[in-house]
C-alpha positions in Angstrom: 0.0 0.0 0.0 1.4 3.4 -0.9 1.9 6.2 1.6 -1.2 8.1 0.4 -3.5 5.1 0.8 -2.0 4.3 4.3 -2.6 7.9 5.4 -6.2 7.8 4.2 -6.9 4.5 5.9 -5.4 5.8 9.1 -7.4 9.1 9.0 -10.6 7.3 8.1 -10.1 4.9 11.1 -9.4 7.7 13.5 -12.4 9.7 12.3 -14.7 6.7 12.6 -13.5 6.1 16.1 -13.7 9.7 17.3 -16.5 11.0 19.5 -14.9 14.4 19.8 -17.5 16.8 18.2 -15.0 19.7 18.3 -12.4 17.8 16.4 -15.0 16.5 13.9 -16.4 20.0 13.3 -12.8 21.3 12.7 -12.2 18.5 10.2 -15.4 19.3 8.5 -14.4 23.0 8.3 -11.0 22.0 6.7 -12.7 19.8 4.2 -15.4 22.4 3.4 -12.9 25.1 2.8 -10.7 22.9 0.6 -13.7 21.9 -1.5 -14.7 25.6 -2.0 -11.3 26.2 -3.5 -12.0 23.5 -6.1 -15.1 25.2 -7.2 -14.0 28.8 -7.8 -16.1 30.1 -10.6 -15.5 33.1 -12.8 -18.1 35.8 -13.4 -19.2 34.2 -16.7 -19.8 30.8 -15.1 -21.7 32.4 -12.2 -23.9 34.3 -14.7 -24.6 31.1 -16.7 -25.6 29.3 -13.5 -27.8 32.2 -12.4 -29.4 32.3 -15.8 -30.1 28.6 -15.7 -31.7 29.0 -12.2 -33.9 31.8 -13.5 -35.0 29.6 -16.4 -35.9 26.8 -14.0 -38.0 29.2 -11.9 -39.9 30.2 -15.1 -40.2 26.6 -16.0 -38.3 27.1 -19.2 -36.8 23.6 -19.4 -37.4 20.2 -20.8 -37.5 16.9 -18.9 -34.4 14.8 -19.4 -36.4 11.9 -20.9 -37.9 14.3 -23.5 -34.5 15.6 -24.4 -33.1 12.1 -24.9 -36.1 11.1 -27.0 -35.8 14.2 -29.2 -32.1 13.6 -29.6 -32.5 10.0 -30.6 -35.2 11.1 -33.1 -32.9 13.8 -34.5 -30.0 11.3 -34.7 -32.1 8.7 -36.5 -32.8 11.3 -39.3 -29.0 11.8 -40.0 
């Protein structure tokens, strides 16, 4: 087992066995803050997401099944 896998196993075991709420909350904070850094969006991406959310509120969308059916129909005509 490589060092990374060993470290993960050790941490998982220690977390599972811990009843220290303060420690667990601190670990959660560390994980949450590191995940936020992974999802840094630029203004264009934020705008696209907000636009999509507004479209959903106005019910301007198609069900996934309908999109797949339409796509298959379109592809069969090619």
